[in-house]
C-alpha positions in Angstrom: 6.7 37.5 -20.8 5.6 33.8 -19.9 3.7 33.6 -16.9 4.9 30.5 -14.6 1.4 29.2 -14.5 1.6 28.5 -18.3 4.3 26.3 -18.0 2.7 24.2 -15.5 0.7 21.3 -17.1 -2.3 20.1 -15.4 -2.2 17.0 -13.5 -4.3 14.3 -15.5 -5.2 10.7 -14.7 -2.3 9.3 -16.5 0.1 11.2 -13.7 -2.0 9.5 -11.2 -1.9 6.1 -12.7 2.0 6.1 -13.0 2.3 7.2 -9.4 0.0 4.2 -8.4 2.2 1.9 -10.7 5.6 3.0 -9.2 4.2 2.9 -5.5 2.8 -0.8 -6.4 6.3 -1.6 -7.9 8.3 -0.2 -5.2 5.8 -2.3 -2.6 6.2 -5.4 -4.5 10.1 -5.3 -4.6 9.8 -4.8 -0.8 7.7 -7.9 -0.5 9.7 -10.2 -2.7 13.3 -9.3 -1.4 12.8 -8.4 2.2 12.7 -11.2 5.1 11.9 -8.8 8.6 8.1 -9.3 8.8 7.4 -5.5 9.5 9.0 -4.0 6.3 7.0 -6.9 4.3 3.9 -5.6 5.6 4.7 -1.9 5.1 5.4 -3.1 1.4 2.2 -4.6 1.4 0.4 -1.6 3.0 2.1 0.5 0.3 0.7 -2.0 -2.7 -2.8 -1.4 -1.1 -2.4 2.5 -1.0 -1.6 2.7 -4.6 -4.9 1.1 -5.2 -6.6 3.8 -3.1 -4.9 6.6 -5.4 -6.4 4.6 -8.3 -9.7 4.7 -6.9 -9.6 8.4 -6.2 -8.3 9.4 -9.7 -10.9 7.0 -11.5 -13.6 8.4 -9.4 -12.6 12.3 -10.6 -12.9 10.9 -14.1 -16.0 8.8 -14.0 -18.4 10.7 -11.6 -20.8 8.1 -11.4 -18.5 6.0 -9.3 -18.3 6.5 -5.6 -14.3 6.2 -5.7 -14.2 7.5 -2.1 -16.7 5.0 -0.8 -14.4 1.9 -2.1 -11.4 3.9 -0.3 -13.2 4.4 2.8 -13.9 0.5 2.7 -10.4 -0.5 1.5 -9.1 1.6 4.5 -11.1 -0.2 7.1 -9.8 -3.5 5.8 -6.2 -2.4 5.8 -6.5 -0.9 9.4 -8.1 -4.7 10.5 -5.2 -6.3 8.6 -2.6 -4.0 10.2 -4.0 -4.8 13.8 -4.1 -8.7 13.3 -0.6 -8.5 11.4 1.2 -6.5 14.6 -0.7 -9.2 16.7 0.9 -12.0 14.8 4.4 -10.1 14.7 4.1 -9.6 18.7 3.6 -13.2 19.0 6.5 -14.1 16.4 8.9 -12.1 18.5 7.6 -13.3 21.8 8.4 -16.9 21.0 11.1 -16.7 18.8 12.8 -13.7 19.4 13.0 -12.7 15.8 11.0 -11.0 13.3 12.6 -13.3 10.7 10.1 -14.4 7.8 12.0 -17.6 7.3 11.6 -18.5 10.9 7.5 -18.7 10.7 7.5 -22.5 9.4 9.3 -23.6 12.6 6.4 -22.6 14.4 3.8 -25.3 12.8 4.9 -28.3 15.1 
């Protein structure tokens, strides 16, 4: 009798790299194709999280790397970026009553 555990293969670093690549690609497509500023920022956040997955995956392989420390720094920067981006979006919405990215260049003058 074959056990179910023997059918499952272990998760390797290549699985994490593939997952991170897919997440990055989805985020990149979102940044390129969307006009809504909130969706663009969510796509950027997805791209940053894919790099976090890579940091953790490679820290498991190379034990002398401190990938968790890198992830902590990336998350701190992402939180600050999200706060500033949210403030910009709120200011854009208050002035233009839209969060369309194309209306941003009209705010220059």
